[in-house]
C-alpha positions as CSV (number, residue, x, y, z in Angstrom):
1,M,1.7,53.1,56.9
2,A,4.2,53.9,54.3
3,D,7.4,56.2,54.8
4,E,8.5,59.1,53.0
5,K,10.9,57.4,51.3
6,T,8.8,54.6,49.9
7,P,7.3,55.6,46.7
8,S,3.2,55.1,46.6
9,V,2.1,52.3,44.2
10,D,0.7,54.8,41.6
11,S,4.2,56.3,41.3
12,A,6.2,53.1,40.8
13,A,3.8,52.2,38.2
14,A,4.5,55.2,36.3
15,A,8.1,55.0,36.8
16,D,8.2,51.7,35.3
17,A,6.2,52.8,32.1
18,A,8.5,55.9,31.6
19,A,11.8,53.9,32.2
20,P,13.1,52.4,28.7
21,K,13.2,48.5,28.9
22,A,16.2,46.7,28.5
23,E,16.4,44.9,25.0
24,A,15.8,41.3,25.6
25,P,18.7,39.2,24.6
26,A,19.0,37.9,21.0
27,A,16.9,34.5,21.2
28,A,18.9,31.5,20.9
29,P,18.8,29.6,17.2
30,K,15.9,27.4,17.2
31,A,16.5,23.6,17.1
32,A,16.0,22.0,14.0
33,P,12.3,20.3,13.8
34,K,12.4,16.7,15.0
35,A,11.1,15.4,11.8
36,A,14.7,16.6,10.0
37,A,16.3,14.7,12.8
38,K,14.7,11.5,11.8
39,K,16.0,9.5,8.8
40,E,13.4,9.5,6.0
41,K,11.8,6.3,5.6
42,P,12.3,4.2,2.3
43,P,9.2,4.3,0.1
44,A,6.7,1.6,0.8
45,L,6.9,-1.6,-1.3
46,E,3.4,-0.5,-2.7
47,D,5.2,2.7,-4.0
48,K,7.5,0.7,-6.4
49,P,6.9,0.9,-10.0
50,F,4.2,-1.6,-11.2
51,T,6.3,-4.5,-13.3
52,E,9.1,-4.1,-10.4
53,F,6.6,-4.5,-7.3
54,I,4.8,-7.4,-9.0
55,E,7.8,-9.2,-10.2
56,Q,10.3,-8.7,-7.4
57,H,7.8,-8.7,-4.3
58,F,4.0,-10.0,-5.3
59,I,5.1,-13.2,-7.4
60,P,8.0,-14.6,-5.1
61,S,5.6,-13.7,-2.1
62,L,2.7,-15.4,-3.7
63,E,4.7,-18.5,-4.8
64,T,6.1,-19.1,-1.1
65,A,2.3,-18.8,0.2
66,L,1.2,-21.3,-2.4
67,K,4.2,-23.6,-1.4
68,E,2.9,-23.6,2.3
69,K,-0.2,-24.7,1.2
70,G,0.8,-27.4,-0.6
71,I,1.2,-26.6,-4.3
72,D,4.7,-27.2,-5.4
73,D,4.4,-27.3,-9.0
74,I,2.9,-23.4,-9.4
75,Q,4.1,-21.1,-12.4
76,L,3.6,-17.7,-11.5
77,D,4.2,-15.1,-14.7
78,L,3.8,-11.6,-15.2
79,D,2.2,-10.6,-19.0
80,Q,0.3,-8.5,-20.8
81,Q,-2.6,-9.8,-23.0
82,P,-6.2,-9.1,-23.2
83,L,-8.7,-10.6,-21.3
84,G,-8.9,-14.1,-21.8
85,V,-12.5,-14.7,-20.4
86,F,-15.3,-16.5,-22.8
87,G,-17.2,-13.5,-24.5
88,V,-15.0,-10.5,-23.6
89,S,-13.0,-9.0,-26.4
90,D,-12.6,-5.4,-26.1
91,G,-9.1,-5.6,-27.9
92,E,-7.3,-3.9,-24.7
93,H,-3.9,-5.2,-23.5
94,Y,-3.9,-5.6,-19.3
95,W,-1.2,-6.9,-17.2
96,H,-2.1,-10.2,-15.8
97,V,-0.5,-12.2,-13.1
98,K,-0.8,-15.7,-14.2
99,G,-1.0,-18.7,-12.0
100,K,-1.0,-22.6,-13.3
101,W,-0.3,-25.7,-11.3
102,Q,-0.9,-29.3,-12.0
103,Q,0.5,-29.1,-15.6
104,G,-1.9,-26.2,-16.2
105,D,-5.2,-27.8,-15.7
106,R,-5.7,-25.0,-12.5
107,Q,-4.9,-21.7,-13.7
108,F,-6.0,-18.3,-12.4
109,N,-5.3,-14.4,-13.3
110,I,-5.6,-11.2,-11.8
111,A,-5.9,-8.7,-14.4
112,F,-5.1,-4.9,-13.9
113,V,-6.9,-2.5,-15.5
114,E,-4.3,0.0,-15.3
115,D,-0.1,-0.5,-14.4
116,D,-0.6,0.2,-11.0
117,I,-1.7,-1.8,-8.3
118,K,-4.2,0.6,-7.0
119,S,-6.1,0.3,-10.0
120,P,-9.4,-1.9,-10.6
121,K,-8.3,-5.6,-10.6
122,V,-10.3,-8.6,-11.8
123,F,-9.8,-12.1,-11.1
124,Y,-10.8,-15.0,-13.3
125,L,-9.9,-18.8,-13.1
126,A,-10.2,-22.1,-15.1
127,D,-10.1,-25.7,-14.2
128,R,-9.2,-28.8,-16.4
129,G,-8.0,-26.5,-19.3
130,A,-11.4,-24.9,-19.9
131,Q,-11.4,-21.4,-21.0
132,P,-12.7,-19.0,-18.1
133,S,-16.1,-17.6,-18.3
134,T,-16.6,-16.1,-15.3
135,I,-15.0,-12.6,-14.4
136,E,-15.3,-10.9,-10.9
137,Q,-13.9,-7.9,-9.5
138,F,-10.8,-8.5,-7.1
139,M,-10.0,-6.5,-3.7
140,G,-12.6,-3.5,-5.1
141,D,-13.5,-2.5,-1.6
142,E,-10.0,-2.0,-0.3
143,R,-8.9,1.3,0.2
144,K,-5.1,0.9,1.2
145,I,-3.9,-2.2,-1.3
146,T,-0.5,-4.0,0.2
147,L,1.4,-6.9,-0.5
148,D,0.0,-8.8,2.4
149,L,-3.5,-8.4,1.6
150,M,-2.8,-9.0,-2.1
151,V,-1.4,-12.5,-1.0
152,L,-4.4,-13.0,1.2
153,Y,-7.1,-12.1,-1.1
154,T,-5.5,-14.4,-3.9
155,L,-5.3,-17.3,-1.3
156,Q,-9.1,-16.7,0.0
157,R,-10.1,-16.5,-3.4
158,L,-8.4,-19.9,-4.7
159,N,-9.6,-21.4,-1.3
160,G,-13.0,-20.2,-1.8
161,Q,-12.9,-22.6,-5.1
162,K,-11.9,-25.5,-2.8
163,W,-8.3,-25.4,-4.8
164,L,-6.3,-25.1,-1.9
165,T,-8.0,-27.3,0.9
166,R,-11.2,-29.5,1.2
167,N,-13.9,-28.5,3.8
């Protein structure tokens, strides 16, 4: 039993409700978000302007990869020209990465429909100085285009032609 000095549960709850609550101390300023504390990453190579990416990154990387495969006399250039495929003459000029070796006997082109590495690309090649007659889609199924993938797909396509290694 409770003594007479101890308030009942009902009266204690009523007293709490009636008593003004002390104001909570001012909230401490929140720390800066973690994202702002991190240094911003530089843009990806693939986000650079088209010609800068091709000339400063893709061509040197592709040249190194081809030299590792034993092609020492490779010449790689970036140029704007119409498609050089037999029977194709739309009059449009496209950006081309052109590769030649064996004194020009072997050549390939990767043509970009727009000045963007993510744009549709086509591939064509020729051997022994002939004019190319077949044009193929290049990297059409890839969602993300990276420098490494572009080099890999080029090497795979040339190897598929048996220009890099024999089976």
